[in-house]
All heavy atoms as TSV, in Angstrom:
chain	resi	resn	atom	element	x	y	z
A	1	MET	N	N	-0.229	-53.517	-20.486
A	1	MET	CA	C	-1.390	-54.110	-19.847
A	1	MET	C	C	-2.168	-54.875	-20.907
A	1	MET	O	O	-3.015	-54.333	-21.594
A	1	MET	CB	C	-2.226	-53.012	-19.214
A	1	MET	CG	C	-3.274	-53.508	-18.322
A	1	MET	SD	S	-3.908	-52.107	-17.394
A	1	MET	CE	C	-4.983	-52.950	-16.343
A	2	ARG	N	N	-1.885	-56.132	-21.054
A	2	ARG	CA	C	-2.474	-56.919	-22.118
A	2	ARG	C	C	-3.572	-57.866	-21.634
A	2	ARG	O	O	-4.056	-58.680	-22.395
A	2	ARG	CB	C	-1.395	-57.724	-22.820
A	2	ARG	CG	C	-0.429	-56.845	-23.538
A	2	ARG	CD	C	0.546	-57.687	-24.339
A	2	ARG	NE	N	1.387	-56.803	-25.103
A	2	ARG	CZ	C	1.235	-56.576	-26.391
A	2	ARG	NH1	N	0.280	-57.189	-27.050
A	2	ARG	NH2	N	2.036	-55.758	-27.011
A	3	MET	N	N	-3.946	-57.772	-20.395
A	3	MET	CA	C	-4.961	-58.692	-19.905
A	3	MET	C	C	-6.351	-58.146	-20.193
A	3	MET	O	O	-6.572	-56.943	-20.210
A	3	MET	CB	C	-4.806	-58.931	-18.409
A	3	MET	CG	C	-4.971	-57.705	-17.578
A	3	MET	SD	S	-4.780	-58.126	-15.861
A	3	MET	CE	C	-4.977	-56.548	-15.119
A	4	ASP	N	N	-7.272	-59.032	-20.468
A	4	ASP	CA	C	-8.674	-58.674	-20.643
A	4	ASP	C	C	-9.433	-59.092	-19.397
A	4	ASP	O	O	-9.179	-60.146	-18.823
A	4	ASP	CB	C	-9.267	-59.391	-21.849
A	4	ASP	CG	C	-8.734	-58.849	-23.157
A	4	ASP	OD1	O	-8.291	-57.693	-23.171
A	4	ASP	OD2	O	-8.775	-59.581	-24.152
A	5	HIS	N	N	-10.341	-58.255	-18.976
A	5	HIS	CA	C	-11.190	-58.621	-17.854
A	5	HIS	C	C	-12.568	-57.982	-18.048
A	5	HIS	O	O	-12.698	-56.996	-18.763
A	5	HIS	CB	C	-10.575	-58.211	-16.512
A	5	HIS	CG	C	-10.461	-56.731	-16.333
A	5	HIS	ND1	N	-9.440	-55.990	-16.874
A	5	HIS	CD2	C	-11.246	-55.855	-15.652
A	5	HIS	CE1	C	-9.599	-54.719	-16.552
A	5	HIS	NE2	N	-10.690	-54.602	-15.818
A	6	HIS	N	N	-13.548	-58.573	-17.437
A	6	HIS	CA	C	-14.910	-58.063	-17.546
A	6	HIS	C	C	-15.141	-56.991	-16.489
A	6	HIS	O	O	-14.812	-57.178	-15.323
A	6	HIS	CB	C	-15.923	-59.186	-17.373
A	6	HIS	CG	C	-17.334	-58.726	-17.545
A	6	HIS	ND1	N	-17.853	-58.443	-18.789
A	6	HIS	CD2	C	-18.307	-58.469	-16.657
A	6	HIS	CE1	C	-19.112	-58.041	-18.642
A	6	HIS	NE2	N	-19.401	-58.048	-17.362
A	7	CYS	N	N	-15.699	-55.873	-16.909
A	7	CYS	CA	C	-16.009	-54.784	-15.989
A	7	CYS	C	C	-17.523	-54.673	-15.852
A	7	CYS	O	O	-18.230	-54.416	-16.831
A	7	CYS	CB	C	-15.431	-53.474	-16.515
A	7	CYS	SG	S	-15.847	-52.069	-15.489
A	8	PRO	N	N	-18.053	-54.868	-14.651
A	8	PRO	CA	C	-19.514	-54.805	-14.485
A	8	PRO	C	C	-20.079	-53.399	-14.661
A	8	PRO	O	O	-21.242	-53.250	-15.013
A	8	PRO	CB	C	-19.735	-55.320	-13.059
A	8	PRO	CG	C	-18.431	-55.125	-12.368
A	8	PRO	CD	C	-17.370	-55.214	-13.410
A	9	TRP	N	N	-19.287	-52.353	-14.439
A	9	TRP	CA	C	-19.798	-50.993	-14.584
A	9	TRP	C	C	-19.990	-50.629	-16.048
A	9	TRP	O	O	-20.919	-49.946	-16.416
A	9	TRP	CB	C	-18.866	-49.983	-13.923
A	9	TRP	CG	C	-18.749	-50.155	-12.464
A	9	TRP	CD1	C	-19.751	-50.011	-11.557
A	9	TRP	CD2	C	-17.600	-50.538	-11.738
A	9	TRP	NE1	N	-19.273	-50.271	-10.303
A	9	TRP	CE2	C	-17.958	-50.590	-10.378
A	9	TRP	CE3	C	-16.294	-50.822	-12.103
A	9	TRP	CZ2	C	-17.067	-50.922	-9.400
A	9	TRP	CZ3	C	-15.403	-51.157	-11.110
A	9	TRP	CH2	C	-15.789	-51.206	-9.779
A	10	VAL	N	N	-19.067	-51.076	-16.892
A	10	VAL	CA	C	-19.151	-50.792	-18.321
A	10	VAL	C	C	-20.039	-51.819	-19.015
A	10	VAL	O	O	-20.677	-51.528	-20.016
A	10	VAL	CB	C	-17.740	-50.769	-18.945
A	10	VAL	CG1	C	-17.798	-50.488	-20.427
A	10	VAL	CG2	C	-16.875	-49.742	-18.255
A	11	GLY	N	N	-20.077	-53.030	-18.481
A	11	GLY	CA	C	-20.868	-54.100	-19.083
A	11	GLY	C	C	-20.165	-54.699	-20.288
A	11	GLY	O	O	-20.817	-55.195	-21.206
A	12	ASN	N	N	-18.844	-54.650	-20.286
A	12	ASN	CA	C	-18.074	-55.126	-21.413
A	12	ASN	C	C	-16.699	-55.551	-20.913
A	12	ASN	O	O	-16.339	-55.288	-19.772
A	12	ASN	CB	C	-17.933	-53.999	-22.447
A	12	ASN	CG	C	-17.601	-54.522	-23.816
A	12	ASN	OD1	O	-17.422	-55.706	-24.014
A	12	ASN	ND2	N	-17.511	-53.609	-24.777
A	13	CYS	N	N	-15.932	-56.192	-21.780
A	13	CYS	CA	C	-14.567	-56.552	-21.425
A	13	CYS	C	C	-13.637	-55.369	-21.660
A	13	CYS	O	O	-13.811	-54.620	-22.618
A	13	CYS	CB	C	-14.097	-57.747	-22.240
A	13	CYS	SG	S	-14.902	-59.274	-21.739
A	14	VAL	N	N	-12.672	-55.201	-20.786
A	14	VAL	CA	C	-11.692	-54.137	-20.914
A	14	VAL	C	C	-10.358	-54.787	-21.270
A	14	VAL	O	O	-9.890	-55.679	-20.577
A	14	VAL	CB	C	-11.551	-53.342	-19.599
A	14	VAL	CG1	C	-10.464	-52.304	-19.724
A	14	VAL	CG2	C	-12.868	-52.705	-19.233
A	15	GLY	N	N	-9.793	-54.336	-22.378
A	15	GLY	CA	C	-8.533	-54.895	-22.834
A	15	GLY	C	C	-7.653	-53.815	-23.421
A	15	GLY	O	O	-7.820	-52.618	-23.155
A	16	LEU	N	N	-6.735	-54.224	-24.249
A	16	LEU	CA	C	-5.753	-53.314	-24.819
A	16	LEU	C	C	-6.398	-52.288	-25.741
A	16	LEU	O	O	-6.015	-51.127	-25.752
A	16	LEU	CB	C	-4.693	-54.118	-25.571
A	16	LEU	CG	C	-3.513	-53.332	-26.122
A	16	LEU	CD1	C	-2.756	-52.667	-24.977
A	16	LEU	CD2	C	-2.600	-54.248	-26.910
A	17	LEU	N	N	-7.396	-52.693	-26.504
A	17	LEU	CA	C	-7.987	-51.798	-27.506
A	17	LEU	C	C	-8.926	-50.750	-26.913
A	17	LEU	O	O	-9.100	-49.684	-27.496
A	17	LEU	CB	C	-8.723	-52.615	-28.567
A	17	LEU	CG	C	-7.836	-53.559	-29.382
A	17	LEU	CD1	C	-8.674	-54.362	-30.357
A	17	LEU	CD2	C	-6.741	-52.797	-30.089
A	18	ASN	N	N	-9.568	-51.035	-25.800
A	18	ASN	CA	C	-10.489	-50.055	-25.219
A	18	ASN	C	C	-10.058	-49.601	-23.824
A	18	ASN	O	O	-10.878	-49.151	-23.040
A	18	ASN	CB	C	-11.919	-50.603	-25.196
A	18	ASN	CG	C	-12.063	-51.863	-24.383
A	18	ASN	OD1	O	-11.090	-52.417	-23.905
A	18	ASN	ND2	N	-13.286	-52.318	-24.244
A	19	HIS	N	N	-8.785	-49.693	-23.531
A	19	HIS	CA	C	-8.268	-49.286	-22.226
A	19	HIS	C	C	-8.424	-47.777	-22.022
A	19	HIS	O	O	-8.735	-47.315	-20.929
A	19	HIS	CB	C	-6.802	-49.708	-22.084
A	19	HIS	CG	C	-6.279	-49.550	-20.704
A	19	HIS	ND1	N	-5.471	-48.504	-20.353
A	19	HIS	CD2	C	-6.463	-50.297	-19.587
A	19	HIS	CE1	C	-5.168	-48.605	-19.076
A	19	HIS	NE2	N	-5.749	-49.683	-18.591
A	20	LYS	N	N	-8.231	-46.989	-23.076
A	20	LYS	CA	C	-8.370	-45.541	-22.977
A	20	LYS	C	C	-9.806	-45.161	-22.614
A	20	LYS	O	O	-10.040	-44.302	-21.754
A	20	LYS	CB	C	-7.978	-44.882	-24.294
A	20	LYS	CG	C	-8.146	-43.385	-24.293
A	20	LYS	CD	C	-7.824	-42.791	-25.647
A	20	LYS	CE	C	-8.129	-41.313	-25.646
A	20	LYS	NZ	N	-7.943	-40.713	-26.959
A	21	SER	N	N	-10.771	-45.801	-23.247
A	21	SER	CA	C	-12.179	-45.510	-22.946
A	21	SER	C	C	-12.525	-45.849	-21.501
A	21	SER	O	O	-13.272	-45.126	-20.845
A	21	SER	CB	C	-13.091	-46.301	-23.883
A	21	SER	OG	O	-12.841	-45.958	-25.208
A	22	PHE	N	N	-11.972	-46.954	-21.014
A	22	PHE	CA	C	-12.226	-47.357	-19.635
A	22	PHE	C	C	-11.623	-46.353	-18.654
A	22	PHE	O	O	-12.269	-45.967	-17.664
A	22	PHE	CB	C	-11.648	-48.753	-19.383
A	22	PHE	CG	C	-11.857	-49.246	-17.988
A	22	PHE	CD1	C	-13.125	-49.562	-17.533
A	22	PHE	CD2	C	-10.790	-49.396	-17.121
A	22	PHE	CE1	C	-13.328	-50.021	-16.241
A	22	PHE	CE2	C	-10.983	-49.845	-15.832
A	22	PHE	CZ	C	-12.258	-50.163	-15.396
A	23	CYS	N	N	-10.411	-45.886	-18.917
A	23	CYS	CA	C	-9.786	-44.891	-18.033
A	23	CYS	C	C	-10.548	-43.572	-18.073
A	23	CYS	O	O	-10.701	-42.903	-17.039
A	23	CYS	CB	C	-8.332	-44.686	-18.423
A	23	CYS	SG	S	-7.274	-46.079	-17.993
A	24	LEU	N	N	-11.034	-43.174	-19.241
A	24	LEU	CA	C	-11.858	-41.972	-19.330
A	24	LEU	C	C	-13.147	-42.128	-18.538
A	24	LEU	O	O	-13.596	-41.196	-17.867
A	24	LEU	CB	C	-12.169	-41.647	-20.790
A	24	LEU	CG	C	-11.030	-41.046	-21.592
A	24	LEU	CD1	C	-11.419	-40.934	-23.057
A	24	LEU	CD2	C	-10.644	-39.693	-21.044
A	25	PHE	N	N	-13.759	-43.307	-18.614
A	25	PHE	CA	C	-14.973	-43.572	-17.841
A	25	PHE	C	C	-14.710	-43.415	-16.352
A	25	PHE	O	O	-15.494	-42.777	-15.640
A	25	PHE	CB	C	-15.487	-44.981	-18.148
A	25	PHE	CG	C	-16.528	-45.456	-17.179
A	25	PHE	CD1	C	-17.817	-44.962	-17.228
A	25	PHE	CD2	C	-16.219	-46.403	-16.218
A	25	PHE	CE1	C	-18.776	-45.392	-16.337
A	25	PHE	CE2	C	-17.165	-46.836	-15.324
A	25	PHE	CZ	C	-18.450	-46.332	-15.385
A	26	LEU	N	N	-13.606	-43.979	-15.873
A	26	LEU	CA	C	-13.274	-43.854	-14.452
A	26	LEU	C	C	-13.009	-42.401	-14.064
A	26	LEU	O	O	-13.421	-41.953	-12.992
A	26	LEU	CB	C	-12.061	-44.715	-14.105
A	26	LEU	CG	C	-12.271	-46.219	-14.140
A	26	LEU	CD1	C	-10.967	-46.930	-13.813
A	26	LEU	CD2	C	-13.368	-46.640	-13.196
A	27	GLY	N	N	-12.343	-41.672	-14.929
A	27	GLY	CA	C	-12.078	-40.261	-14.657
A	27	GLY	C	C	-13.353	-39.431	-14.602
A	27	GLY	O	O	-13.527	-38.597	-13.715
A	28	TYR	N	N	-14.243	-39.651	-15.564
A	28	TYR	CA	C	-15.503	-38.908	-15.580
A	28	TYR	C	C	-16.381	-39.275	-14.384
A	28	TYR	O	O	-17.043	-38.415	-13.806
A	28	TYR	CB	C	-16.262	-39.159	-16.872
A	28	TYR	CG	C	-15.602	-38.577	-18.095
A	28	TYR	CD1	C	-15.704	-39.207	-19.321
A	28	TYR	CD2	C	-14.859	-37.405	-18.035
A	28	TYR	CE1	C	-15.109	-38.683	-20.450
A	28	TYR	CE2	C	-14.246	-36.877	-19.152
A	28	TYR	CZ	C	-14.380	-37.515	-20.363
A	28	TYR	OH	O	-13.778	-36.995	-21.473
A	29	ALA	N	N	-16.396	-40.547	-14.015
A	29	ALA	CA	C	-17.201	-40.969	-12.866
A	29	ALA	C	C	-16.649	-40.365	-11.570
A	29	ALA	O	O	-17.424	-39.922	-10.710
A	29	ALA	CB	C	-17.226	-42.489	-12.773
A	30	SER	N	N	-15.337	-40.324	-11.438
A	30	SER	CA	C	-14.735	-39.714	-10.244
A	30	SER	C	C	-14.998	-38.215	-10.199
A	30	SER	O	O	-15.273	-37.652	-9.131
A	30	SER	CB	C	-13.230	-39.969	-10.229
A	30	SER	OG	O	-12.973	-41.346	-10.169
A	31	THR	N	N	-14.954	-37.560	-11.357
A	31	THR	CA	C	-15.259	-36.133	-11.422
A	31	THR	C	C	-16.713	-35.870	-11.043
A	31	THR	O	O	-17.015	-34.899	-10.338
A	31	THR	CB	C	-14.970	-35.598	-12.837
A	31	THR	OG1	O	-13.613	-35.872	-13.160
A	31	THR	CG2	C	-15.221	-34.113	-12.932
A	32	ALA	N	N	-17.607	-36.741	-11.488
A	32	ALA	CA	C	-19.017	-36.587	-11.129
A	32	ALA	C	C	-19.224	-36.755	-9.625
A	32	ALA	O	O	-20.007	-36.012	-9.015
A	32	ALA	CB	C	-19.871	-37.591	-11.899
A	33	CYS	N	N	-18.519	-37.712	-9.021
A	33	CYS	CA	C	-18.618	-37.897	-7.563
A	33	CYS	C	C	-18.111	-36.660	-6.830
A	33	CYS	O	O	-18.720	-36.225	-5.847
A	33	CYS	CB	C	-17.821	-39.115	-7.121
A	33	CYS	SG	S	-18.609	-40.663	-7.494
A	34	LEU	N	N	-17.023	-36.108	-7.296
A	34	LEU	CA	C	-16.478	-34.902	-6.671
A	34	LEU	C	C	-17.447	-33.731	-6.829
A	34	LEU	O	O	-17.648	-32.953	-5.894
A	34	LEU	CB	C	-15.120	-34.567	-7.281
A	34	LEU	CG	C	-14.409	-33.349	-6.721
A	34	LEU	CD1	C	-14.089	-33.565	-5.245
A	34	LEU	CD2	C	-13.149	-33.070	-7.504
A	35	HIS	N	N	-18.058	-33.619	-7.982
A	35	HIS	CA	C	-19.027	-32.553	-8.223
A	35	HIS	C	C	-20.224	-32.662	-7.275
A	35	HIS	O	O	-20.663	-31.668	-6.694
A	35	HIS	CB	C	-19.493	-32.612	-9.681
A	35	HIS	CG	C	-20.467	-31.551	-10.029
A	35	HIS	ND1	N	-21.815	-31.793	-10.107
A	35	HIS	CD2	C	-20.301	-30.237	-10.304
A	35	HIS	CE1	C	-22.433	-30.676	-10.427
A	35	HIS	NE2	N	-21.534	-29.715	-10.553
A	36	VAL	N	N	-20.742	-33.863	-7.097
A	36	VAL	CA	C	-21.872	-34.068	-6.183
A	36	VAL	C	C	-21.454	-33.770	-4.748
A	36	VAL	O	O	-22.198	-33.133	-3.999
A	36	VAL	CB	C	-22.425	-35.499	-6.324
A	36	VAL	CG1	C	-23.419	-35.819	-5.225
A	36	VAL	CG2	C	-23.069	-35.680	-7.684
A	37	ALA	N	N	-20.257	-34.212	-4.362
A	37	ALA	CA	C	-19.789	-33.962	-2.997
A	37	ALA	C	C	-19.636	-32.461	-2.732
A	37	ALA	O	O	-20.024	-31.971	-1.663
A	37	ALA	CB	C	-18.470	-34.686	-2.758
A	38	LEU	N	N	-19.101	-31.730	-3.707
A	38	LEU	CA	C	-18.969	-30.284	-3.542
A	38	LEU	C	C	-20.336	-29.596	-3.503
A	38	LEU	O	O	-20.535	-28.660	-2.734
A	38	LEU	CB	C	-18.115	-29.704	-4.663
A	38	LEU	CG	C	-16.624	-29.986	-4.572
A	38	LEU	CD1	C	-15.911	-29.486	-5.819
A	38	LEU	CD2	C	-16.036	-29.359	-3.330
A	39	ALA	N	N	-21.267	-30.059	-4.324
A	39	ALA	CA	C	-22.607	-29.473	-4.318
A	39	ALA	C	C	-23.302	-29.692	-2.976
A	39	ALA	O	O	-23.977	-28.798	-2.458
A	39	ALA	CB	C	-23.442	-30.064	-5.447
A	40	VAL	N	N	-23.117	-30.871	-2.406
A	40	VAL	CA	C	-23.703	-31.154	-1.091
A	40	VAL	C	C	-23.028	-30.299	-0.027
A	40	VAL	O	O	-23.688	-29.752	0.859
A	40	VAL	CB	C	-23.589	-32.658	-0.756
A	40	VAL	CG1	C	-23.919	-32.920	0.704
A	40	VAL	CG2	C	-24.509	-33.451	-1.645
A	41	PHE	N	N	-21.707	-30.164	-0.107
A	41	PHE	CA	C	-20.981	-29.376	0.884
A	41	PHE	C	C	-21.398	-27.905	0.824
A	41	PHE	O	O	-21.595	-27.264	1.857
A	41	PHE	CB	C	-19.472	-29.514	0.657
A	41	PHE	CG	C	-18.653	-28.756	1.649
A	41	PHE	CD1	C	-18.524	-29.226	2.943
A	41	PHE	CD2	C	-18.027	-27.581	1.295
A	41	PHE	CE1	C	-17.771	-28.530	3.870
A	41	PHE	CE2	C	-17.274	-26.874	2.203
A	41	PHE	CZ	C	-17.144	-27.347	3.505
A	42	ILE	N	N	-21.550	-27.378	-0.383
A	42	ILE	CA	C	-21.933	-25.977	-0.529
A	42	ILE	C	C	-23.376	-25.744	-0.108
A	42	ILE	O	O	-23.691	-24.757	0.551
A	42	ILE	CB	C	-21.696	-25.513	-1.986
A	42	ILE	CG1	C	-20.192	-25.457	-2.254
A	42	ILE	CG2	C	-22.334	-24.162	-2.252
A	42	ILE	CD1	C	-19.834	-25.246	-3.709
A	43	GLY	N	N	-24.273	-26.653	-0.452
A	43	GLY	CA	C	-25.690	-26.461	-0.143
A	43	GLY	C	C	-26.162	-27.165	1.106
A	43	GLY	O	O	-27.351	-27.412	1.279
A	44	ARG	N	N	-25.238	-27.487	2.018
A	44	ARG	CA	C	-25.629	-28.267	3.208
A	44	ARG	C	C	-26.567	-27.513	4.136
A	44	ARG	O	O	-27.378	-28.124	4.815
A	44	ARG	CB	C	-24.399	-28.754	3.944
A	44	ARG	CG	C	-23.583	-27.691	4.620
A	44	ARG	CD	C	-22.313	-28.260	5.227
A	44	ARG	NE	N	-21.544	-27.246	5.890
A	44	ARG	CZ	C	-20.673	-26.441	5.290
A	44	ARG	NH1	N	-20.478	-26.569	4.003
A	44	ARG	NH2	N	-20.018	-25.537	5.970
A	45	ASN	N	N	-26.466	-26.194	4.212
A	45	ASN	CA	C	-27.361	-25.446	5.096
A	45	ASN	C	C	-28.807	-25.551	4.626
A	45	ASN	O	O	-29.726	-25.694	5.434
A	45	ASN	CB	C	-26.932	-23.982	5.167
A	45	ASN	CG	C	-25.644	-23.817	5.938
A	45	ASN	OD1	O	-25.316	-24.643	6.777
A	45	ASN	ND2	N	-24.892	-22.779	5.614
A	46	ASN	N	N	-29.009	-25.483	3.322
A	46	ASN	CA	C	-30.354	-25.620	2.774
A	46	ASN	C	C	-30.886	-27.033	3.003
A	46	ASN	O	O	-32.069	-27.224	3.285
A	46	ASN	CB	C	-30.341	-25.284	1.278
A	46	ASN	CG	C	-31.730	-25.137	0.715
A	46	ASN	OD1	O	-32.691	-24.952	1.443
A	46	ASN	ND2	N	-31.829	-25.224	-0.586
A	47	LEU	N	N	-30.004	-28.036	2.899
A	47	LEU	CA	C	-30.427	-29.415	3.124
A	47	LEU	C	C	-30.715	-29.677	4.604
A	47	LEU	O	O	-31.566	-30.497	4.928
A	47	LEU	CB	C	-29.367	-30.385	2.609
A	47	LEU	CG	C	-29.157	-30.411	1.101
A	47	LEU	CD1	C	-27.973	-31.294	0.745
A	47	LEU	CD2	C	-30.404	-30.898	0.397
A	48	LYS	N	N	-29.992	-29.002	5.495
A	48	LYS	CA	C	-30.253	-29.171	6.928
A	48	LYS	C	C	-31.642	-28.665	7.282
A	48	LYS	O	O	-32.325	-29.257	8.114
A	48	LYS	CB	C	-29.208	-28.423	7.758
A	48	LYS	CG	C	-27.904	-29.142	7.876
A	48	LYS	CD	C	-26.955	-28.350	8.761
A	48	LYS	CE	C	-25.595	-29.000	8.812
A	48	LYS	NZ	N	-24.646	-28.223	9.624
A	49	GLU	N	N	-32.045	-27.559	6.657
A	49	GLU	CA	C	-33.378	-27.014	6.933
A	49	GLU	C	C	-34.470	-27.987	6.509
A	49	GLU	O	O	-35.504	-28.091	7.159
A	49	GLU	CB	C	-33.553	-25.682	6.200
A	49	GLU	CG	C	-32.673	-24.578	6.730
A	49	GLU	CD	C	-32.746	-23.327	5.878
A	49	GLU	OE1	O	-33.525	-23.309	4.908
A	49	GLU	OE2	O	-32.021	-22.365	6.186
A	50	LYS	N	N	-34.224	-28.700	5.424
A	50	LYS	CA	C	-35.223	-29.654	4.934
A	50	LYS	C	C	-35.129	-30.998	5.650
A	50	LYS	O	O	-36.020	-31.819	5.532
A	50	LYS	CB	C	-35.058	-29.858	3.435
A	50	LYS	CG	C	-35.373	-28.612	2.634
A	50	LYS	CD	C	-35.220	-28.874	1.164
A	50	LYS	CE	C	-35.524	-27.603	0.386
A	50	LYS	NZ	N	-35.354	-27.802	-1.051
A	51	GLY	N	N	-34.042	-31.257	6.351
A	51	GLY	CA	C	-33.893	-32.488	7.125
A	51	GLY	C	C	-33.481	-33.696	6.315
A	51	GLY	O	O	-33.693	-34.822	6.745
A	52	ILE	N	N	-32.886	-33.499	5.148
A	52	ILE	CA	C	-32.490	-34.637	4.322
A	52	ILE	C	C	-30.974	-34.732	4.148
A	52	ILE	O	O	-30.499	-35.485	3.318
A	52	ILE	CB	C	-33.162	-34.576	2.940
A	52	ILE	CG1	C	-32.815	-33.290	2.216
A	52	ILE	CG2	C	-34.649	-34.786	3.044
A	52	ILE	CD1	C	-33.284	-33.248	0.782
A	53	ILE	N	N	-30.224	-34.006	4.940
A	53	ILE	CA	C	-28.769	-33.991	4.786
A	53	ILE	C	C	-28.160	-35.368	5.030
A	53	ILE	O	O	-27.244	-35.788	4.317
A	53	ILE	CB	C	-28.113	-32.926	5.701
A	53	ILE	CG1	C	-26.607	-32.810	5.444
A	53	ILE	CG2	C	-28.349	-33.225	7.157
A	53	ILE	CD1	C	-26.272	-32.155	4.164
A	54	ASP	N	N	-28.659	-36.112	6.009
A	54	ASP	CA	C	-28.090	-37.426	6.323
A	54	ASP	C	C	-28.273	-38.409	5.175
A	54	ASP	O	O	-27.368	-39.180	4.847
A	54	ASP	CB	C	-28.716	-37.993	7.591
A	54	ASP	CG	C	-28.397	-37.151	8.808
A	54	ASP	OD1	O	-27.334	-36.502	8.813
A	54	ASP	OD2	O	-29.210	-37.138	9.753
A	55	ILE	N	N	-29.429	-38.379	4.545
A	55	ILE	CA	C	-29.707	-39.289	3.432
A	55	ILE	C	C	-28.807	-38.959	2.242
A	55	ILE	O	O	-28.250	-39.843	1.602
A	55	ILE	CB	C	-31.193	-39.208	3.035
A	55	ILE	CG1	C	-32.062	-39.696	4.189
A	55	ILE	CG2	C	-31.469	-40.009	1.778
A	55	ILE	CD1	C	-33.530	-39.433	4.000
A	56	VAL	N	N	-28.649	-37.681	1.946
A	56	VAL	CA	C	-27.829	-37.272	0.803
A	56	VAL	C	C	-26.363	-37.617	1.036
A	56	VAL	O	O	-25.680	-38.112	0.133
A	56	VAL	CB	C	-28.008	-35.763	0.523
A	56	VAL	CG1	C	-27.044	-35.289	-0.539
A	56	VAL	CG2	C	-29.434	-35.461	0.128
A	57	VAL	N	N	-25.862	-37.392	2.224
A	57	VAL	CA	C	-24.466	-37.722	2.529
A	57	VAL	C	C	-24.249	-39.225	2.445
A	57	VAL	O	O	-23.235	-39.691	1.894
A	57	VAL	CB	C	-24.064	-37.173	3.916
A	57	VAL	CG1	C	-22.730	-37.725	4.363
A	57	VAL	CG2	C	-24.048	-35.659	3.896
A	58	LEU	N	N	-25.174	-40.019	2.930
A	58	LEU	CA	C	-25.060	-41.473	2.843
A	58	LEU	C	C	-25.067	-41.933	1.386
A	58	LEU	O	O	-24.274	-42.793	0.992
A	58	LEU	CB	C	-26.194	-42.139	3.622
A	58	LEU	CG	C	-26.205	-43.660	3.612
A	58	LEU	CD1	C	-24.954	-44.193	4.307
A	58	LEU	CD2	C	-27.446	-44.190	4.267
A	59	MET	N	N	-25.941	-41.354	0.573
A	59	MET	CA	C	-25.986	-41.716	-0.845
A	59	MET	C	C	-24.686	-41.350	-1.547
A	59	MET	O	O	-24.185	-42.127	-2.369
A	59	MET	CB	C	-27.172	-41.037	-1.521
A	59	MET	CG	C	-28.500	-41.640	-1.133
A	59	MET	SD	S	-29.971	-40.794	-1.740
A	59	MET	CE	C	-29.513	-40.157	-3.305
A	60	CYS	N	N	-24.110	-40.208	-1.247
A	60	CYS	CA	C	-22.836	-39.799	-1.849
A	60	CYS	C	C	-21.715	-40.743	-1.430
A	60	CYS	O	O	-20.863	-41.096	-2.236
A	60	CYS	CB	C	-22.494	-38.369	-1.467
A	60	CYS	SG	S	-23.534	-37.151	-2.248
A	61	PHE	N	N	-21.714	-41.126	-0.161
A	61	PHE	CA	C	-20.693	-42.048	0.330
A	61	PHE	C	C	-20.768	-43.396	-0.364
A	61	PHE	O	O	-19.759	-43.945	-0.801
A	61	PHE	CB	C	-20.835	-42.199	1.845
A	61	PHE	CG	C	-19.813	-43.104	2.459
A	61	PHE	CD1	C	-18.489	-42.701	2.556
A	61	PHE	CD2	C	-20.169	-44.349	2.935
A	61	PHE	CE1	C	-17.541	-43.534	3.124
A	61	PHE	CE2	C	-19.224	-45.185	3.496
A	61	PHE	CZ	C	-17.901	-44.772	3.587
A	62	VAL	N	N	-21.971	-43.927	-0.505
A	62	VAL	CA	C	-22.149	-45.223	-1.171
A	62	VAL	C	C	-21.762	-45.107	-2.644
A	62	VAL	O	O	-21.102	-46.006	-3.198
A	62	VAL	CB	C	-23.597	-45.718	-1.009
A	62	VAL	CG1	C	-23.882	-46.905	-1.896
A	62	VAL	CG2	C	-23.877	-46.048	0.451
A	63	LEU	N	N	-22.133	-44.020	-3.297
A	63	LEU	CA	C	-21.770	-43.823	-4.697
A	63	LEU	C	C	-20.257	-43.743	-4.865
A	63	LEU	O	O	-19.694	-44.342	-5.785
A	63	LEU	CB	C	-22.435	-42.554	-5.234
A	63	LEU	CG	C	-22.168	-42.208	-6.688
A	63	LEU	CD1	C	-22.804	-43.259	-7.586
A	63	LEU	CD2	C	-22.710	-40.843	-7.009
A	64	PHE	N	N	-19.595	-43.042	-3.972
A	64	PHE	CA	C	-18.142	-42.929	-4.041
A	64	PHE	C	C	-17.470	-44.279	-3.831
A	64	PHE	O	O	-16.508	-44.619	-4.514
A	64	PHE	CB	C	-17.631	-41.919	-3.013
A	64	PHE	CG	C	-16.156	-41.735	-3.064
A	64	PHE	CD1	C	-15.577	-41.022	-4.098
A	64	PHE	CD2	C	-15.343	-42.276	-2.093
A	64	PHE	CE1	C	-14.196	-40.853	-4.155
A	64	PHE	CE2	C	-13.971	-42.105	-2.130
A	64	PHE	CZ	C	-13.410	-41.390	-3.167
A	65	LEU	N	N	-17.976	-45.076	-2.904
A	65	LEU	CA	C	-17.401	-46.405	-2.680
A	65	LEU	C	C	-17.607	-47.325	-3.876
A	65	LEU	O	O	-16.758	-48.146	-4.189
A	65	LEU	CB	C	-18.016	-47.043	-1.428
A	65	LEU	CG	C	-17.526	-46.516	-0.090
A	65	LEU	CD1	C	-18.251	-47.242	1.045
A	65	LEU	CD2	C	-16.042	-46.689	0.058
A	66	THR	N	N	-18.753	-47.180	-4.531
A	66	THR	CA	C	-19.058	-48.030	-5.667
A	66	THR	C	C	-18.176	-47.708	-6.863
A	66	THR	O	O	-17.643	-48.598	-7.505
A	66	THR	CB	C	-20.537	-47.884	-6.065
A	66	THR	OG1	O	-21.346	-48.172	-4.931
A	66	THR	CG2	C	-20.895	-48.820	-7.184
A	67	ILE	N	N	-18.007	-46.437	-7.145
A	67	ILE	CA	C	-17.260	-46.038	-8.340
A	67	ILE	C	C	-15.781	-45.855	-8.042
A	67	ILE	O	O	-14.928	-46.299	-8.791
A	67	ILE	CB	C	-17.849	-44.751	-8.935
A	67	ILE	CG1	C	-19.252	-45.036	-9.418
A	67	ILE	CG2	C	-16.997	-44.237	-10.075
A	67	ILE	CD1	C	-19.977	-43.830	-9.931
A	68	GLY	N	N	-15.492	-45.150	-6.956
A	68	GLY	CA	C	-14.095	-44.817	-6.664
A	68	GLY	C	C	-13.375	-45.982	-6.115
A	68	GLY	O	O	-12.258	-46.259	-6.203
């Protein structure tokens, strides 16, 4: 993979020399999305009582689409 391209999430060009860092960034971001999704799933009863479950689920969905 010898092509260079600009990545708006990193704010830098991704090429041969920093490809490992870019893949690690994607892995960590995906892990963070999974962590938030699991936290929402586990604590959904508490969020339902407060009435903010819909907003949190929408925010998680948008975050997952942006990063994943």
